[in-house]
C-alpha positions as CSV (number, residue, x, y, z in Angstrom):
1,M,0.0,0.0,0.0
2,D,1.4,3.4,-1.0
3,L,1.6,6.5,1.2
4,R,-1.3,8.2,-0.7
5,E,-3.7,5.4,0.2
6,L,-2.6,5.5,3.9
7,H,-3.1,9.3,3.9
8,R,-6.5,8.8,2.3
9,A,-7.4,6.3,5.0
10,A,-6.4,8.7,7.8
11,L,-8.5,11.4,6.2
12,E,-11.5,9.1,6.1
13,F,-11.1,8.3,9.8
14,L,-11.0,12.0,10.6
15,R,-14.0,12.9,8.4
16,A,-16.1,10.0,9.8
17,W,-15.2,11.2,13.3
18,T,-16.3,14.8,12.6
19,R,-19.6,13.6,11.1
20,S,-20.5,11.4,14.0
21,R,-23.3,12.9,16.2
22,G,-23.4,15.9,13.8
23,I,-25.4,17.1,10.9
24,S,-23.6,17.0,7.5
25,E,-24.7,19.4,4.7
26,T,-23.3,19.0,1.2
27,T,-21.9,22.2,-0.4
28,P,-20.4,23.0,-3.8
29,F,-17.0,22.9,-2.2
30,G,-17.4,19.9,0.1
31,E,-19.5,19.9,3.2
32,I,-20.3,21.6,6.5
33,V,-20.7,19.6,9.7
34,R,-22.7,21.0,12.6
35,N,-23.2,19.9,16.2
36,E,-24.8,22.8,18.1
37,R,-24.9,20.8,21.3
38,F,-21.2,21.1,21.5
39,P,-20.5,24.7,20.2
40,L,-17.0,25.0,21.7
41,V,-15.7,21.9,19.9
42,H,-13.8,23.0,16.8
43,I,-13.7,19.5,15.2
44,A,-17.5,19.2,15.5
45,N,-18.4,22.5,13.8
46,L,-16.5,23.0,10.6
47,A,-16.2,23.0,6.8
48,W,-14.5,20.3,4.7
49,V,-13.1,21.7,1.5
50,D,-12.7,19.1,-1.3
51,A,-12.5,21.6,-4.2
52,V,-11.4,25.2,-3.6
53,P,-14.1,27.6,-5.0
54,E,-13.1,30.0,-7.7
55,G,-13.9,32.8,-5.3
56,G,-11.3,31.7,-2.8
57,P,-12.3,31.6,0.9
58,A,-15.3,33.9,0.5
59,P,-17.9,31.2,-0.5
60,V,-16.6,28.9,2.2
61,L,-16.9,31.6,4.9
62,A,-20.3,32.7,3.6
63,A,-21.5,29.1,3.9
64,L,-20.1,28.8,7.4
65,D,-21.6,32.1,8.5
66,G,-25.0,31.0,7.2
67,A,-24.8,27.6,8.8
68,F,-24.0,28.9,12.2
69,L,-26.1,32.1,12.2
70,G,-27.9,32.5,15.5
71,T,-26.1,29.6,17.2
72,D,-23.5,29.6,20.0
73,V,-20.8,28.5,17.5
74,V,-18.6,31.5,17.2
75,H,-15.4,30.0,15.8
76,R,-14.8,29.3,12.1
77,H,-12.9,26.1,11.3
78,V,-12.0,24.8,7.8
79,L,-10.2,21.6,6.9
80,F,-8.8,20.7,3.5
81,T,-8.7,17.2,2.0
82,D,-5.8,18.3,-0.2
83,P,-2.9,19.8,1.9
84,A,-1.3,21.4,-1.1
85,A,-4.6,23.3,-1.8
86,A,-4.6,24.5,1.8
87,Y,-1.0,25.7,1.6
88,E,-1.9,27.7,-1.6
89,A,-4.9,29.3,0.3
90,Q,-2.9,30.2,3.4
91,A,-2.3,33.8,2.5
92,A,-6.0,34.4,1.7
93,F,-7.2,32.9,5.0
94,A,-4.4,34.6,7.0
95,G,-5.6,37.9,5.7
96,L,-9.0,37.2,7.2
97,G,-7.6,36.5,10.6
98,F,-7.4,32.7,10.4
99,Q,-4.5,30.7,12.0
100,P,-3.1,27.8,10.0
101,T,-3.5,24.3,11.5
102,A,-1.6,21.2,10.5
103,E,-1.5,17.6,11.7
104,V,0.9,15.0,10.4
105,A,-0.6,11.6,9.6
106,L,1.6,8.6,10.4
107,A,1.3,4.8,9.9
108,R,3.0,1.6,10.8
109,V,2.7,-2.2,10.4
110,G,3.2,-4.6,13.3
111,L,4.9,-4.0,16.6
112,P,8.0,-1.8,17.2
113,N,11.1,-3.0,19.0
114,C,11.3,-0.4,21.7
115,I,11.6,0.0,25.4
116,V,8.3,0.5,27.4
117,N,7.5,1.0,31.0
118,D,6.2,-2.4,32.2
119,E,4.9,-0.7,35.4
120,V,2.2,1.0,33.4
121,E,-0.9,-1.1,33.8
122,L,-3.4,-0.9,30.9
123,R,-7.2,-1.1,31.7
124,E,-10.1,-0.6,29.3
125,V,-12.8,1.9,30.1
126,G,-16.1,0.2,30.7
127,R,-14.5,-3.0,31.6
128,D,-11.9,-2.6,34.4
129,A,-11.3,1.2,34.3
130,P,-14.1,3.5,35.4
131,E,-15.2,6.5,33.2
132,D,-14.1,8.9,36.1
133,D,-10.5,7.8,35.8
134,L,-10.5,8.6,32.1
135,R,-12.1,11.9,32.8
136,T,-9.4,12.6,35.4
137,V,-6.6,12.1,32.9
138,V,-8.3,14.0,30.1
139,R,-9.1,17.0,32.4
140,A,-5.4,17.2,33.4
141,V,-4.2,16.9,29.8
142,H,-6.7,19.5,28.5
143,G,-5.9,21.9,31.4
144,D,-2.2,21.7,30.4
145,R,-3.2,22.6,26.8
146,G,-5.1,25.7,27.9
147,Y,-8.6,24.3,27.6
148,T,-11.2,25.9,29.9
149,P,-13.2,23.5,32.1
150,E,-16.2,23.8,29.8
151,E,-14.2,23.3,26.6
152,S,-12.7,20.1,28.2
153,R,-16.1,18.9,29.2
154,Q,-17.6,19.3,25.8
155,V,-14.7,17.7,24.0
156,H,-14.6,14.8,26.3
157,D,-18.4,14.2,26.4
158,L,-18.6,14.3,22.6
159,D,-15.6,12.0,22.3
160,R,-17.4,9.4,24.5
161,L,-20.6,9.7,22.5
162,R,-18.7,9.2,19.2
163,A,-16.8,6.3,20.7
164,A,-20.0,4.5,21.6
165,D,-21.3,5.0,18.0
166,L,-18.2,4.0,16.2
167,G,-16.6,1.3,18.3
168,N,-13.7,3.3,19.5
169,R,-12.1,1.6,22.6
170,A,-10.7,3.8,25.3
171,F,-7.9,2.8,27.7
172,V,-6.3,4.3,30.9
173,G,-2.8,3.7,32.0
174,Y,-2.0,3.4,35.7
175,L,1.2,3.9,37.7
176,D,1.2,3.1,41.4
177,G,-2.6,2.6,41.1
178,R,-3.2,6.1,39.8
179,P,-4.6,7.0,36.4
180,V,-1.8,8.8,34.6
181,A,-2.3,8.3,30.9
182,S,-4.9,7.6,28.2
183,A,-5.2,6.4,24.6
184,D,-7.9,4.9,22.4
185,L,-8.1,2.6,19.4
186,W,-10.7,2.7,16.7
187,P,-10.5,-0.4,14.5
188,R,-12.1,-0.3,11.0
189,G,-11.3,-3.4,9.0
190,R,-7.6,-3.5,8.0
191,F,-7.0,0.0,9.5
192,G,-7.0,1.2,13.0
193,M,-6.7,4.8,14.3
194,I,-4.9,5.5,17.6
195,G,-6.0,8.7,19.2
196,N,-6.3,10.8,22.4
197,V,-2.9,9.8,23.6
198,G,-2.1,11.9,26.7
199,T,-0.2,11.8,30.0
200,V,-1.0,13.7,33.2
201,P,1.7,16.4,33.3
202,A,3.1,15.3,36.7
203,Y,3.8,11.8,35.3
204,R,5.6,12.7,32.0
205,M,9.1,11.5,31.2
206,K,8.3,8.1,32.6
207,G,7.5,6.4,29.4
208,A,3.8,6.3,29.9
209,G,2.8,7.8,26.6
210,R,5.2,5.6,24.6
211,T,3.8,2.6,26.5
212,M,0.2,3.5,25.8
213,I,1.0,3.7,22.0
214,F,2.8,0.4,22.1
215,R,-0.2,-1.2,23.9
216,M,-2.6,0.2,21.4
217,L,-0.5,-1.4,18.6
218,E,-0.7,-4.7,20.5
219,T,-4.5,-4.3,20.8
220,A,-4.7,-3.4,17.1
221,M,-3.0,-6.7,16.2
222,E,-5.5,-8.6,18.3
223,E,-8.2,-6.8,16.3
224,R,-6.5,-8.0,13.1
225,V,-5.6,-4.4,12.1
226,E,-3.0,-4.4,9.4
227,Y,-2.2,-0.7,9.3
228,A,-2.1,1.4,12.5
229,L,-2.6,5.2,12.0
230,L,-2.4,8.2,14.2
231,T,-2.1,12.0,13.8
232,A,0.1,14.5,15.6
233,N,0.2,18.2,15.7
234,L,2.8,19.3,13.2
235,S,4.1,22.2,15.4
236,T,4.6,20.1,18.5
237,W,5.2,16.5,17.5
238,T,8.4,14.7,18.3
239,P,9.6,12.9,15.2
240,T,12.2,10.8,17.2
241,L,9.4,9.4,19.4
242,Y,7.3,8.2,16.5
243,K,10.4,7.0,14.5
244,T,11.5,4.8,17.4
245,L,7.9,3.4,17.5
246,G,8.2,2.6,13.8
247,F,5.7,5.2,12.4
248,T,6.2,6.7,9.0
249,P,4.7,10.1,8.0
250,V,2.2,9.5,5.1
251,G,0.8,13.0,4.7
252,E,-0.7,16.0,6.4
253,V,-4.1,17.4,7.3
254,R,-4.1,21.1,6.9
255,G,-6.7,23.7,7.7
256,F,-7.5,27.1,9.2
257,L,-9.1,28.2,12.5
258,R,-10.4,31.6,13.6
259,P,-11.4,31.4,17.3
260,G,-14.5,33.2,18.4
């Protein structure tokens, strides 16, 4: 399988995730996804651009403004299926007050040969890990990223609803009996998406995050997943970490965000 197919698979995961629990409206340039129950969640209220309109950003923004008129959604978020097209549109969006966003999509086959922290105990949410322990980890990770408590609540609650719909399995990692890390795995046939990897700030540099990814790869193999995928923020990702875990970059997901 070539890199373009793997990149396409990662995009399909992300697009399916944004649509879940939302309302999708087809547009001449792609689609708009709305979920007014969670107005603070950027990835739940956005436009997907498949073909850049001749008028540039203007038709996209007009469609977004119309879709969210009179709602509590005040941000404007646009994702491109073609990263090259997003790059070409960057100046136009920047001139309208948008910030560029970029995620790198990565993939690997099989298990890496790397050192993990065997003291990290993996438990699955809903089986041997309570929802409250997952929420504890997520709240700490979100707080470190600058989320407000309400933003964190909306993102987490929507994630759990989507997970129930799509078969996304969530896990918590424990050290000394305390919940310190989280990750999830969404298997879909021969592909599986690893997401929401995070470690409580006080427990970083102990190998918890690396161990969680490794355990997700083990779980993926148990689910007969052939290709494991994940995305990482292009501005903050650590190439060395993912290289040692055997992941290969397969493309980018680019877009633009204007906070409310």
